[in-house]
C-alpha positions as CSV (number, residue, x, y, z in Angstrom):
1,K,9.0,-25.2,-3.0
2,D,10.1,-23.3,-6.0
3,A,7.3,-20.7,-5.7
4,K,8.4,-17.2,-4.9
5,E,6.5,-14.1,-3.8
6,S,7.3,-10.5,-2.9
7,V,6.7,-10.1,0.9
8,F,7.8,-7.6,3.6
9,C,10.9,-8.9,5.4
10,N,11.4,-7.8,9.0
11,R,15.1,-8.2,9.0
12,C,15.7,-6.5,5.6
13,N,13.0,-3.9,6.4
14,G,11.5,-3.9,2.9
15,I,9.6,-5.9,0.3
16,K,11.8,-8.8,-0.8
17,N,11.5,-12.0,-2.8
18,H,10.6,-15.0,-0.5
19,Q,10.6,-18.7,-1.2
20,I,7.5,-20.5,-0.2
21,I,8.8,-23.5,1.8
22,Y,5.4,-24.9,2.8
23,S,1.8,-24.0,2.0
24,C,-1.5,-25.5,3.1
25,I,-4.8,-24.2,1.7
26,T,-8.2,-24.8,3.5
27,D,-11.5,-24.1,1.9
28,I,-13.7,-22.4,4.5
29,S,-16.4,-21.3,2.2
30,D,-20.1,-21.2,3.1
31,E,-23.3,-21.0,1.1
32,H,-22.9,-17.2,0.7
33,E,-19.1,-16.7,0.0
34,T,-16.1,-18.5,-1.3
35,V,-13.2,-18.1,1.1
36,Y,-9.8,-19.8,1.3
37,E,-7.4,-19.8,4.3
38,E,-3.8,-20.4,3.5
39,H,-0.9,-21.0,5.9
40,Q,2.7,-20.7,4.7
41,T,6.2,-21.0,5.9
42,I,8.4,-18.6,3.8
43,K,12.1,-17.7,3.7
44,C,13.5,-14.4,2.6
45,L,15.9,-14.9,-0.3
46,G,17.9,-11.8,0.8
47,C,18.7,-12.7,4.4
48,D,17.2,-16.3,5.0
49,F,14.8,-15.0,7.7
50,I,11.9,-17.3,8.2
51,H,8.3,-15.9,8.4
52,F,5.0,-17.6,9.0
53,R,2.2,-16.2,6.9
54,R,-1.6,-16.5,6.9
55,L,-3.7,-15.5,3.9
56,F,-7.4,-15.2,3.3
57,S,-8.7,-14.9,-0.3
58,G,-11.9,-15.3,-2.2
59,T,-15.0,-13.3,-3.1
60,P,-14.9,-10.9,0.0
61,F,-11.5,-9.8,-1.1
62,V,-12.2,-8.8,-4.7
63,D,-11.9,-5.0,-5.2
64,Q,-13.1,-3.0,-8.1
65,Y,-12.5,0.7,-8.7
66,Y,-12.9,3.2,-11.6
67,D,-9.6,4.4,-13.2
68,E,-10.2,7.9,-14.4
69,E,-7.1,7.9,-16.5
70,I,-8.2,5.0,-18.8
71,G,-11.9,5.3,-18.2
72,E,-12.4,1.7,-17.2
73,Y,-13.2,-0.3,-14.1
74,I,-10.2,-2.3,-12.7
75,T,-10.7,-5.5,-10.8
76,E,-8.1,-6.7,-8.2
77,H,-8.1,-10.0,-6.5
78,C,-6.6,-9.2,-3.1
79,K,-5.5,-11.2,-0.1
80,D,-5.7,-10.5,3.7
81,E,-2.2,-11.1,4.9
82,T,-0.9,-11.6,8.4
83,L,2.9,-12.2,9.0
84,Y,4.5,-13.6,12.1
85,P,6.6,-12.2,13.7
86,K,4.7,-9.0,13.4
87,K,5.8,-6.5,10.8
88,N,8.1,-3.8,12.1
89,I,8.1,-1.3,9.2
90,V,10.3,1.7,10.2
91,L,10.8,5.2,8.9
92,S,13.0,5.3,5.8
93,T,16.5,6.4,6.9
94,D,16.8,8.2,3.5
95,I,13.9,10.6,4.2
96,K,15.2,14.1,5.0
97,F,12.3,16.6,5.6
98,P,13.1,20.3,5.3
99,P,12.2,22.5,8.3
100,S,9.3,23.9,6.4
101,A,7.7,20.5,5.9
102,N,6.7,19.8,9.5
103,E,3.1,18.9,8.6
104,L,4.2,16.5,5.9
105,E,6.7,14.8,8.2
106,D,4.0,14.4,10.9
107,T,1.6,12.9,8.4
108,Y,4.3,10.5,7.1
109,N,5.2,9.4,10.6
110,E,1.5,8.8,11.5
111,T,1.1,6.8,8.3
112,I,4.0,4.5,9.1
113,N,2.6,4.0,12.7
114,A,-0.8,3.1,11.2
115,L,0.8,0.6,8.9
116,N,2.8,-1.0,11.7
117,E,-0.5,-1.6,13.5
118,N,-2.0,-3.2,10.4
119,L,-4.5,-0.3,10.1
120,T,-4.3,-0.4,6.3
121,R,-7.4,1.7,5.6
122,L,-6.1,4.5,7.9
123,A,-2.6,4.1,6.4
124,S,-3.9,4.5,2.9
125,L,-5.6,7.7,3.8
126,G,-2.4,8.8,5.4
127,V,-0.4,8.2,2.2
128,R,-3.0,10.2,0.2
129,S,-2.7,13.0,2.8
130,C,1.1,13.0,2.3
131,V,0.6,13.6,-1.5
132,E,-1.8,16.4,-0.7
133,R,0.6,18.1,1.7
134,F,3.4,17.8,-0.8
135,A,1.4,19.2,-3.7
136,S,-0.5,22.0,-2.0
137,P,2.2,24.6,-2.1
138,Y,2.2,24.4,-5.9
139,S,-1.6,25.0,-6.3
140,K,-4.4,27.3,-5.4
141,Q,-6.0,26.7,-2.0
142,N,-9.3,25.4,-3.4
143,D,-7.8,23.0,-6.0
144,N,-8.7,19.4,-5.5
145,L,-6.0,16.7,-5.4
146,Y,-6.5,15.7,-9.1
147,V,-5.6,19.3,-10.1
148,K,-2.8,19.6,-7.6
149,I,-1.1,16.5,-9.0
150,N,-1.4,17.7,-12.6
151,N,0.0,21.1,-11.5
152,L,3.1,19.4,-10.3
153,L,3.7,18.0,-13.8
154,D,2.9,21.4,-15.4
155,Q,5.5,23.1,-13.2
156,N,8.1,20.4,-13.9
157,I,8.2,19.2,-10.3
158,I,7.5,15.7,-11.3
159,I,7.6,13.7,-14.6
160,E,4.7,11.9,-16.3
161,Q,5.4,8.5,-14.7
162,E,5.4,10.1,-11.2
163,K,2.2,11.9,-12.0
164,N,0.5,8.5,-12.8
165,Q,1.9,7.0,-9.6
166,L,0.6,9.9,-7.5
167,H,-2.9,9.5,-9.1
168,G,-2.7,5.8,-8.2
169,I,-2.2,6.9,-4.5
170,R,-5.1,9.3,-4.9
171,F,-7.4,6.5,-6.2
172,L,-6.3,4.3,-3.2
173,G,-7.1,7.0,-0.7
174,N,-10.4,7.8,-2.3
175,E,-11.6,4.2,-2.3
176,S,-10.6,3.9,1.4
177,A,-12.6,7.0,2.3
178,H,-15.7,6.5,0.2
179,D,-16.2,2.7,-0.1
180,A,-16.4,0.7,3.1
181,D,-16.4,-2.5,1.2
182,T,-13.0,-1.9,-0.5
183,F,-10.3,-4.2,0.8
184,I,-7.0,-2.5,1.3
185,T,-3.8,-4.7,1.6
186,I,-0.6,-4.0,3.3
187,K,1.2,-4.6,0.0
188,Q,-0.8,-1.8,-1.6
189,V,0.0,0.7,1.1
190,S,3.6,-0.4,1.3
191,A,4.0,0.2,-2.4
192,A,2.3,3.6,-2.1
193,I,4.7,4.6,0.7
194,A,7.7,3.5,-1.4
195,I,6.5,5.9,-4.1
196,I,6.3,8.9,-1.8
197,E,9.7,8.0,-0.2
198,N,11.3,8.1,-3.6
């Protein structure tokens, strides 16, 4: 009962710390894969809203990708999460798009809609597209996204930490597009969206 996790809260409309009130884990593995199904009752520590949460974890949910920045493979143990009631992630009220950024705004809205429908792979591609649309005006037309992000730093549009965060979004989008076995979580996409919103 003392365990806590960061989970999306419908009422707070954001990632908040939740207390795990109850948890039951069932081993549903077979001879080929190790899989665990977990049911939880959780309470938001910000507003006391109660969620019911189902998680799947195990060997099908292990993701590995190559980090070009450090030159190493990174292994992540992911979980497939479903929340009840259904997530209702809305557009950030702080986002103000200039009139010249219609394509970026459209891509952002489509990304949020995809995330609300639990289409995490599509949403991760959308976040990557948001970064590309933001960076494109500061680069040559044929530059790839890696170059475009670095150009933002070179032109003092972003700082080093923000550059690394945008490359992380680029990695996420690339894995979604090129590796069908990559498992993308809502938490990963939500964190990426939070980066571009800020």
